[in-house]
N, C-alpha and C positions, 0 to 999 in steps of 0.2 A: 891464133883464134883456136891452136890446138893444146895452150896451157888453160885459156879458159873452160876447155873440156873437162879436161886432166881435173881442175880445180872442184868444178860441178862432179866428175864422178868421185872426188877422193871425200868432196864433204859429203856426198848422198851414201857413202857406202856403210856407213853405221846403222842407217835407220832403214837399208834396204840386206835383211840377212835371207832373204832369199833367195834364189836356183839363176836371178838374171846374171848375166856375162857381163863383162867390159865393153864387148862390141854390142851388145842387144841394145844397152844404155848409151850408146854413142849412137848407135841407129837412131834411134828415138828423139836424141837429142837434136838430128837432123832431120827432121819429120815437119815438116810445115803442119800437114795436115793427118792423124793419127786415125786409122781406122779404131772401127768399134770392138774388134778382134786383140788388135795389138792393145787397147786400152783392158779390156778384160784381164786378160794373161797377165799384166803388170799389178792393176788392182787387186785382182786375187788372190796372187801369190803376196805381196804387199801384207793385206787382210788377214792373210791365213785360211783364208775359206778355203782354197783346192791348188796345187800345182800342178800345173800341164805340160806336157811336152811341145803344146804347138798354140798357138792361137785359139785356130782354129776351134780346137775342144773347149778353151775357156769362152768364149762367143756362146759354145752352142748350152754350155752348163749356164752361166750369167742369163740367158735368153729364157731356158725351162724356168728356173726359180724368179722370173720378173722383176732383173735386176736390170732390165736394159728397156727403153721402150720399145712396146710391141712394133714397131716399123722398122725398128734398127735394121739392119742387113751388116753380118760378117764384115763385107768390104767396103762398108758406105762410110763415107767418112764422120767423123765421132763428132758430135755436136756439143756443147757444155751443159745444158741443159741433160744431157742422155749420162753425160760422165757424171755431173752431179748423183743422179737415179743411182750409179752406180756403186759410187763411195758411200752411199749414204745407206742403201740396203748389204754392200759386204761388208762393212766396219760396220753394221749394224750401230747407226748412230737414232738417234729416238728425233731427231727433227723437233719442227714446232706443232703446234696443238692441229693446224691445217694440213700439214702434212702427213703425221701419225694418222691422219682422217683418211686422206685418197690416195698418198704415197707413189704422186707422180714429179715425172720429170720436172714439171713447170716449181713447182713448190720444193721440191730436192734441191733445186738451184737456188732459189731466194735462201735456204738456209747455209748453203756450204758459202755465200754470200757472205751473210750474218758471221761464220763462223770464220771470216775474213780467208779461204782457203785460193780466192781466185786473185790476180791480178789484176784487178780494176776492171775485168769484163764485166760487163753489165747486162749481155743479151745471152739468153738460152740456146739461143738458133747458131749464137758463134761455134766456128769451128776451130777446134783444142791441135795446138801443135804439144808435140812428144815433150816439150820443153816447159808447156802449160802442165801437160797432164803429171809428169814427174815434179815441180813446185809443190803443185795440189796435196799429192800423194806424202808427200816432203813434210810439208804444214800438217796434215791429219795426225804423220805417226808422231809428228813433235807436241802435236794436243795433246796426243792419246797418253803419251809417257809423263807429258805435266800433270794430265789428269792423276793417272797413275803413285807421282810423283807425290801428289796432294792426299791420298788415302790412305797413305801408310800412316 
């Protein structure tokens, strides 16, 4: 098990040039249901939107900008639809025509599924594990890197 975690950490390290420590990533990997505050901190740092000393500050920043569902609580269990909205907004992803019109969690979820950022989850109300979040952020960073390479 430790070899697997080390492998994941080493695999993800090049994509995460921000201030997450190895122990924070290990904690996320071991968390079956992350909170919106944990998700906000990781996603905001990965997207380079902002860096925060703690997850609560990251949550307040994201919630204040409408990047999280209105009913999200900082210590509430993160749902896939809410994480999708956070990813779409913090990474400034354009999304489909309907998402651009309404910018809500449901259509954000549909767009991240279409982009292939999920591991087969098809329910926007599904709880998100730390491993799921790391997978989605890693895939998104890889897609952005591919796009940047194609435009050069």
